[in-house]
C-alpha positions in Angstrom: 105.0 90.9 94.3 103.3 94.3 95.0 104.0 96.2 98.2 101.2 95.7 100.9 102.7 98.1 103.5 105.3 100.9 103.7 106.8 101.8 107.0 108.3 105.3 107.8 110.5 106.5 110.5 109.3 109.8 112.0 112.3 112.1 112.7 113.9 113.3 109.4 111.9 110.9 107.2 108.2 111.5 107.7 108.5 114.9 109.5 110.8 117.8 108.8 112.9 119.9 111.4 109.6 121.9 112.2 107.9 118.5 113.1 105.6 118.8 110.3 104.8 116.5 107.4 105.9 118.2 104.2 103.3 118.7 101.4 105.2 116.4 99.0 105.3 113.7 101.6 101.5 114.0 102.2 100.9 113.6 98.4 103.2 110.5 98.3 101.3 108.9 101.3 97.9 109.6 99.6 99.2 107.9 96.4 100.2 104.8 98.5 96.8 104.7 100.1 95.1 105.2 96.7 96.9 102.0 95.7 95.7 100.2 98.8 99.1 100.2 100.3 99.0 100.6 104.0 101.2 103.3 105.6 102.6 102.7 109.1 105.2 104.2 111.6 108.3 102.4 112.7 110.4 104.3 115.3 112.5 104.1 118.4 110.8 107.2 119.8 108.9 106.8 123.0 105.2 106.1 122.8 104.6 109.1 125.0 106.0 111.4 122.2 103.4 110.2 119.6 100.4 112.0 118.3 97.9 111.8 115.5 99.3 112.8 112.0 
């Protein structure tokens, strides 16, 4: 069965120590989207700390 959605944690997984998404991670996300795989965030962080990425 093909994947339909992939969840990422934010700290240390999706963003680096500088709170930025590394270029290779952006490429990987684009490849998932090109395959019609949804990309989502799953985190314990407070909603007040979220922002558009």
